[in-house]
C-alpha positions in Angstrom: -5.5 -2.8 17.5 -3.3 -4.3 19.7 0.1 -2.5 19.1 3.9 -4.9 18.9 6.8 -3.6 19.7 9.1 -6.9 19.0 9.1 -9.6 16.6 8.8 -9.4 12.4 6.8 -6.8 12.4 6.7 -3.7 14.9 3.8 -0.6 15.2 2.8 1.8 16.8 0.0 4.6 16.6 0.2 8.3 16.6 -3.0 10.3 16.0 -5.1 8.3 13.8 -1.9 6.8 12.1 -0.5 3.3 12.0 3.2 3.0 11.3 4.3 -0.4 10.6 8.0 -1.8 10.5 9.0 -4.8 8.7 11.9 -5.5 10.9 13.8 -9.0 9.8 17.5 -8.7 9.7 19.3 -9.7 7.5 17.1 -7.9 4.1 13.7 -8.4 6.1 12.4 -10.9 3.5 8.5 -12.9 4.4 8.3 -15.7 5.0 5.0 -17.2 5.8 4.5 -16.1 9.9 5.7 -12.3 8.7 3.1 -12.4 5.7 0.5 -13.9 8.3 1.3 -11.2 11.4 0.7 -8.3 8.8 -2.9 -9.4 7.5 -3.5 -9.2 10.5 -2.1 -6.1 11.8 -3.7 -5.0 8.4 -6.9 -6.4 9.3 -6.7 -4.6 12.5 -6.5 -1.1 11.0 -9.0 -1.6 8.0 -10.9 -2.3 11.2 -10.4 0.3 13.3 -12.7 3.2 13.0 -9.7 5.8 15.1 -7.0 4.6 13.0 -7.5 6.9 9.0 -4.1 6.1 7.6 -1.0 3.9 7.3 2.6 3.8 6.5 4.2 0.6 6.0 8.8 0.8 6.2 10.7 -0.9 7.2 13.8 -1.4 9.5 17.7 -0.2 8.0 19.1 1.5 5.3 20.0 -1.2 2.6 16.9 -3.1 2.1 12.9 -2.6 1.9 12.2 -6.3 1.4 13.1 -8.0 -1.7 10.4 -10.1 -1.1 9.5 -13.8 -0.3 12.3 -15.1 1.9 13.7 -18.0 0.0 15.8 -19.4 3.2 12.7 -20.4 4.5 10.9 -21.9 1.4 14.5 -24.1 1.4 13.4 -25.1 5.1 10.5 -26.0 4.3 8.0 -22.7 3.6 5.9 -23.9 0.7 5.4 -20.9 -2.0 2.0 -22.1 -2.4 1.5 -22.0 1.4 -1.2 -19.5 3.7 0.1 -16.6 3.2 -2.6 -15.2 6.0 -5.9 -13.4 5.4 -4.7 -10.2 3.1 -2.2 -12.7 1.3 1.4 -12.1 0.3 2.5 -9.3 3.1 -0.4 -8.9 3.8 -2.0 -6.3 1.8 -1.7 -7.9 -1.6 -5.5 -9.8 -1.3 -6.9 -8.0 1.7 -10.7 -7.2 0.7 -12.1 -4.0 1.2 -8.9 -2.3 2.5 -10.6 1.8 2.4 -8.3 3.2 3.7 -4.8 5.2 2.8 -1.7 3.7 2.7 1.6 4.6 2.2 5.0 3.2 1.8 7.8 4.3 2.6 11.2 2.4 0.3 14.2 2.9 2.3 16.8 0.8 0.2 16.6 -2.3 -2.5 12.6 -3.1 -2.9 12.7 -6.2 -5.5 10.0 -9.3 -6.2 7.7 -9.3 -4.0 8.4 -6.7 -1.9 7.7 -4.1 -5.2 4.6 -6.1 -5.6 4.2 -5.6 -2.0 4.7 -1.7 -2.3 2.2 -1.8 -5.4 0.1 -2.7 -3.1 0.0 0.8 -1.3 -1.4 3.7 -2.9 1.1 6.1 -2.8 4.6 5.1 -2.4 7.9 7.6 -1.6 11.3 6.2 -1.7 14.6 7.4 -1.0 17.6 8.4 -3.5 19.7 5.4 -3.0 16.1 2.8 -3.6 16.7 0.1 -6.3 14.3 -1.7 -8.0 13.3 -4.8 -9.9 11.5 -7.7 -10.3 14.1 -10.7 -10.8 11.8 -13.8 -10.8 12.4 -14.7 -14.3 15.7 -14.9 -13.3 14.6 -17.9 -10.7 12.1 -19.7 -13.5 9.1 -18.5 -11.8 6.7 -15.6 -12.4 6.4 -11.7 -10.8 2.2 -12.7 -10.2 1.1 -9.7 -8.9 3.5 -7.2 -10.7 2.7 -8.8 -14.2 -1.6 -8.2 -13.1 -1.0 -4.7 -12.4 2.0 -3.0 -13.7 1.0 -2.9 -17.2 -2.0 -1.1 -16.2 -0.4 1.1 -14.5 2.6 2.5 -16.2 3.9 2.3 -20.3 2.6 -1.8 -21.8 6.8 -2.1 -23.1 7.5 -0.5 -19.9 6.6 -2.7 -17.7 7.1 -5.8 -20.1 10.9 -4.5 -20.2 11.0 -4.8 -16.6 8.6 -8.5 -16.4 11.0 -9.6 -19.0 14.3 -8.7 -18.2 14.5 -8.7 -14.3 16.5 -5.6 -15.2 17.4 -3.5 -11.8 15.9 0.6 -12.2 16.7 3.3 -10.0 14.4 6.0 -7.8 14.4 8.2 -11.0 13.7 6.0 -13.5 10.9 4.7 -10.7 9.8 8.2 -10.5 9.8 9.0 -14.5 7.0 6.0 -14.8 5.2 7.1 -12.3 5.4 3.8 -9.5 7.0 6.1 -7.4 4.9 9.8 -6.1 8.4 11.3 -5.0 12.3 11.0 -4.1 13.4 11.9 -0.7 16.8 12.2 1.1 17.3 9.4 2.8 17.5 11.0 6.2 14.2 12.9 6.3 11.9 10.0 4.0 10.4 9.0 7.0 9.5 12.3 8.4 7.8 13.0 4.5 5.9 9.8 4.5 4.6 11.5 7.9 3.8 14.9 6.8 1.7 13.2 4.0 0.2 10.3 6.6 -1.0 13.6 8.7 -1.8 15.3 5.2 -4.1 12.1 4.8 -5.7 12.0 8.4 -7.2 15.8 7.9 -9.0 14.8 5.3 -12.2 12.9 5.3 -12.3 9.3 5.7 -15.4 8.8 4.1 -14.6 10.3 0.9 -11.3 8.0 0.8 -12.8 5.3 1.2 -15.6 5.7 -1.7 -12.6 6.6 -3.5 -10.4 3.0 -2.6 -13.8 1.3 -3.7 -14.7 2.4 -6.9 -11.1 2.6 -8.1 -10.5 -0.8 -7.4 -14.6 -1.9 -8.4 -13.9 0.5 -11.7 -10.5 -1.9 -12.9 -12.3 -4.7 -14.5 -15.5 -2.4 -15.5 -16.0 0.0 -18.5 -16.8 3.1 -17.8 -20.4 4.1 -17.9 -21.0 0.5 -16.4 -18.9 1.7 -13.0 -20.4 5.3 -13.4 -23.8 3.9 -13.3 -23.0 2.1 -10.0 -21.4 5.1 -8.6 -24.5 7.6 -9.2 -27.0 4.9 -8.3 -25.2 4.6 -5.7 -24.8 0.5 -5.4 -21.4 0.2 -3.6 -21.6 0.8 -0.1 -18.8 3.2 0.6 -20.5 5.7 -2.0 -24.3 4.8 -0.9 -22.7 5.7 3.0 -21.2 9.1 1.7 -23.8 10.5 0.1 -26.1 10.0 2.9 -23.0 11.2 5.5 -23.2 14.0 7.8 -19.5 14.7 6.4 -21.1 15.1 2.9 -23.7 18.3 4.6 -20.6 19.1 7.2 -18.2 19.8 3.8 -20.7 21.6 2.0 -21.3 23.7 5.0 -17.9 24.4 5.5 -17.7 25.8 1.5 -21.1 27.8 2.3 -19.4 29.4 5.6 -16.1 30.1 4.5 -14.5 28.0 6.6 -12.1 24.6 7.6 -14.2 21.1 7.5 -14.4 19.3 10.7 -14.6 15.4 9.3 -16.0 13.0 12.1 -16.4 9.9 9.9 -19.4 10.0 10.0 
């Protein structure tokens, strides 16, 4: 994929890991143009076999992302405009993204910025990170968060955050399971890379199957979802069950050695 080294989005690749940096001074808010670029970046990540894991981070220490750029909206960006192939922030509605994405939250993460982080699979945050869904105060709805949060954390906690728009800190985010880990700010990115390298060394076909099963099963009854898995009716599961990697996993276990995953 084409690397970006300037503009609101920068990218770099190390091994099979893609690092995506949001850099829109002063607050890393996202306008329509930035959202479209992010969609193109994450679509390319999805489609590039050589890439296995992505990290989403933001430049600076104060802001991860406050979400939608209200100044851009005042200048003519429509709130219901064309966000691009992946929806807002490139991740929220990108179909068939079957690779792990890690968010490294380095500061204020609110509104659409929190919804963007929630679109990732794992979230690490700095000790000083703060979170909120303040849409209620501007007379609008945090649409993606209203769908996702009550399914991921206790209902009454989600409703408290949605209905009051109050701020909460990293410790509370950890307590409710929104973030995986709190890190000192100076090691946040290094921790995200450690996690990415761990996932990079794992079986990509299994990760793909996990993501598809989790995504498809969200709106299904348990037995219906399980039947689709056991009958190989999900493309990633069917590919996994016919793969060399599944045989490699069994052989490595029998031979008491580390498996060598090829993604085939």
